[in-house]
SEROPA-713935 format. One record per residue (C-alpha): residue in three letters; x, y, z. Coordinates in steps of 0.5 Angstrom, whole numbers, padded with zeros to 4 digits, always signed. Each point is the difference from the previous one (the first is absolute). Layout:
ALAXYZ/...
This chain:
UNK-0013+0025-0112/UNK-0003-0001+0008/UNK-0006+0004+0002/UNK+0001+0003+0007/UNK-0002-0004+0006/UNK-0006+0001+0004/UNK+0001+0004+0006/UNK-0003-0004+0005/UNK+0002+0004+0006/UNK-0004+0006-0003/UNK-0006-0005-0001/UNK+0000-0002+0007/UNK+0000+0007+0002/UNK-0005+0002-0004/UNK-0005-0005+0003/UNK+0002+0002+0007/UNK-0002+0007-0003/UNK-0006-0002-0003/UNK-0003-0003+0007/UNK+0002+0006+0004/UNK-0003+0005-0006/UNK-0007-0004+0000/UNK+0000+0000+0008/UNK+0001+0008-0001/UNK-0005+0000-0005/UNK-0006-0003+0004/UNK+0002+0004+0006/UNK-0001+0006-0004/UNK-0007-0002-0004/UNK-0003-0003+0007/UNK+0003+0004+0006/UNK-0005-0003+0005/UNK+0001-0008+0000/UNK-0003-0004+0005/UNK+0007-0002+0003/UNK+0007+0003-0002/UNK+0002-0007-0002/UNK-0006-0001-0005/UNK+0003+0004-0006/UNK+0007-0003+0001/UNK-0003-0007+0000/UNK-0004+0002-0006/UNK+0006+0002-0004/UNK+0004-0006+0001/UNK-0005-0004-0002/UNK-0001+0004-0006/UNK+0008-0001-0002/UNK+0000-0007+0002/UNK-0006-0002-0005/UNK+0003+0004-0005/UNK+0006-0005+0000/UNK-0003-0006+0003/UNK-0001-0006-0005/UNK-0008-0001-0002/UNK+0000-0006+0004/UNK-0001+0004+0006/UNK-0005+0004+0003/UNK+0002+0006+0005/UNK-0004+0002+0005/UNK-0001+0001+0008/UNK-0004-0004+0005/UNK+0000-0007+0004/UNK+0002-0007+0000/UNK-0004-0005+0004/UNK+0001-0007+0002/UNK-0005-0004+0003/UNK+0002+0002+0007/UNK+0003+0007-0001/UNK+0000+0006-0004/UNK+0006+0005-0001/UNK+0001+0007+0002/UNK-0002+0005-0006/UNK+0005-0001-0005/UNK+0002+0007-0004/UNK+0002-0004-0006/UNK-0002-0007-0002/UNK+0003-0003-0006/UNK-0004-0006-0002/UNK+0000-0005-0006/UNK-0005+0002-0005/UNK-0003-0007-0002/UNK-0001-0002+0007/UNK-0007+0002+0003/UNK-0001+0005+0005/UNK-0006+0000+0006/UNK-0001+0007-0001/UNK+0002+0005-0005/UNK-0002+0008-0001/UNK+0004+0005-0004/UNK+0007-0001+0004/UNK-0003-0004+0006/UNK+0002-0007+0000/UNK-0002-0005+0005/UNK+0003-0007-0002/UNK+0003-0006+0003/UNK+0008-0002+0001/UNK+0001-0004-0006/UNK-0002+0006-0005/UNK+0005+0005+0003/UNK+0007+0001-0003/UNK+0002+0006+0004/UNK-0002+0005+0006/UNK+0003+0007+0001/UNK-0001+0005+0006/UNK+0001+0007-0002/UNK+0002+0005+0005/UNK+0001+0008-0001/UNK+0006+0000+0005/UNK+0003-0004+0006/UNK+0005+0000+0005/UNK+0006-0005+0001/UNK-0004-0002+0006/UNK-0006-0001-0003/UNK+0002-0005-0006/UNK+0000-0007+0005/UNK-0008+0001+0001/UNK-0001+0002-0007/UNK+0003-0006-0003/UNK-0003-0005+0006/UNK-0007+0002-0003/UNK+0002-0001-0007/UNK+0003-0007+0002/UNK-0006-0002+0004/UNK-0004+0001-0007/UNK+0005-0004-0004/UNK+0000-0005+0006/UNK-0007-0001-0001/UNK+0001-0001-0008/UNK+0006-0005+0001/UNK-0004-0004+0006/UNK-0005-0002-0005/UNK+0004+0000-0007/UNK+0006-0003+0003/UNK+0004+0005-0004/UNK+0003+0007+0001/UNK-0004+0006-0002/UNK+0004+0006-0003/UNK-0001+0005+0005/UNK+0003+0007+0000/UNK+0000+0007+0004/UNK+0000+0007-0004/UNK+0001+0006+0004/UNK+0000+0007-0004/UNK+0004+0004+0005/UNK+0005-0001+0006/UNK+0000+0004+0006/UNK+0007+0003+0000/UNK+0002-0002-0007/UNK+0007+0001+0001/UNK+0001-0003+0006/UNK-0004-0006-0002/UNK+0005-0001-0006/UNK+0006-0001+0006/UNK+0003-0007+0001/UNK-0004+0000+0007/UNK-0007+0001-0003/UNK+0002-0005-0005/UNK+0002-0005+0005/UNK-0006+0001+0004/UNK-0005-0001-0005/UNK+0003-0007-0002/UNK+0000-0002+0007/UNK-0008+0002+0001/UNK-0001-0004-0007/UNK+0004-0006+0003/UNK-0004+0000+0007/UNK-0007+0001-0004/UNK+0002-0006-0004/UNK+0002-0004+0006/UNK-0007+0002+0004/UNK-0005-0001-0006/UNK+0004-0006-0004/UNK+0000+0004-0006/UNK+0005+0004-0004/UNK-0001+0006-0003/UNK+0003+0001-0007/UNK+0001+0007-0001/UNK-0001+0007+0003/UNK+0001+0006-0003/UNK+0001+0006+0005/UNK-0001+0007-0004/UNK+0004+0001-0007/UNK+0007-0003+0002/UNK+0000-0005+0006/UNK-0002-0007-0003/UNK+0000-0007+0004/UNK+0000-0007-0004/UNK-0001-0007+0003/UNK+0005-0005-0004/UNK-0002-0007+0001/UNK+0007-0004+0000/UNK-0002-0004-0007/UNK+0000+0007-0003/UNK+0006+0004+0003/UNK+0005-0004-0003/UNK+0003+0005-0005/UNK+0000+0006+0005/UNK+0006+0003+0003/UNK+0002+0000+0007/UNK-0006-0005+0002/UNK+0000-0003+0007/UNK+0004-0007+0001/UNK-0004-0006-0001/UNK-0006-0002-0003/UNK-0004+0006+0003/UNK-0006+0004-0002/UNK+0001+0007+0002/UNK-0003+0007-0001/UNK+0004+0006-0003/UNK+0000+0007+0001/UNK+0001+0005-0006/UNK+0001+0007-0001/UNK-0003+0002-0006/UNK+0000+0007-0003/UNK-0007+0001-0002/UNK-0001-0008-0002/UNK-0003-0003+0006/UNK-0007+0000-0002/UNK+0002-0002-0007/UNK+0004-0006+0003/UNK-0006-0002+0004/UNK-0005+0000-0006/UNK+0005-0004-0004/UNK+0000-0005+0006/UNK-0007-0001+0000/UNK-0001+0000-0007/UNK+0005-0006+0000/UNK-0004-0004+0005/UNK-0007+0001-0004/UNK+0003-0002-0006/UNK-0004-0005-0004/UNK+0001-0008+0002/UNK+0002-0001-0007/UNK+0006+0005+0000/UNK+0002-0002+0007/UNK+0005-0006-0001/UNK+0007+0000+0002/UNK+0005+0004-0005/UNK+0007-0001-0001/UNK+0005+0005+0004/UNK+0001+0004-0007/UNK-0007+0001-0001/UNK-0001+0002+0008/UNK+0005+0005-0001/UNK-0003+0003-0006/UNK-0006+0000+0003/UNK+0002+0004+0006/UNK+0004+0005-0004/UNK-0007+0002-0003/UNK-0005-0001+0006/UNK+0004+0002+0006/UNK+0003+0007+0002/UNK+0005-0003+0005/UNK+0003-0004-0005/UNK+0001+0005-0005/UNK+0006+0002+0002/UNK+0002-0006+0004/UNK+0000-0001+0007/UNK+0003+0006+0002/UNK-0007+0003+0003/UNK+0000-0006+0005/UNK+0001+0002+0008/UNK-0002-0005+0005/UNK-0002-0007+0000/UNK-0003-0004+0006/UNK+0000-0008-0001/UNK-0006-0004+0003/UNK+0002-0002+0007/UNK+0005+0005+0001/UNK-0001+0006+0005/UNK+0004+0005-0003/UNK+0001+0003-0007/UNK+0006+0000-0004/UNK+0003+0005-0005/UNK+0000-0002-0007/UNK+0007-0001-0003/UNK+0001+0003-0007/UNK+0005-0005-0002/
């Protein structure tokens, strides 16, 4: 007799609720934080730490090279086995070779503000890539969207995609994931990872795709981050069946197929295209 299958959608919804509940709990306990965003950054760091592999350290801080220093990074994920220049509690100062991921956290944004925010993230990512010659996973996490209803509209999805692509052109760095509130999620798909996606752009093009995920955007962001920082011994090439099985467990946007996908913008294109469901 078969047992009842896991409800992965509800699991991922609970991850989103866990984050927002922790954010509210911190706000209720300590009403007077130095900045409005600090307790929200702390909440996200805590949730990431609960799920991230033991091979990583989750903090905040700076990345430095012989010639420059990054802006302050809200969430800095580094290799636990790499040395750091400075470490005290959550505060880290390190070099690009130890960096696994960089995340910027915002309380809220308007569509018109996305490009400038992503450009700042891209500059930090570029600083690492210039030294290591490999792409660093970067993401933007936004708790609240100004006028959430309007932001879920098609025009705003397209505005966000254009802003992200324009920022990538300027900084030469491609942001991997953007979570906007609880519902809007944008993910970068390298062409070599997108072979099984329905409605992908023609040709071997990498692209960003937007999703309208009800209460699943933060959990999808977390899953993408966790995949990026998996230990090297588990990051080998998987078969197509293995990839599909893993996606069904870890990625909310694939739990019910690609029906959540809305718009996409391929590298080198100027305008987003609607994602066909067929």
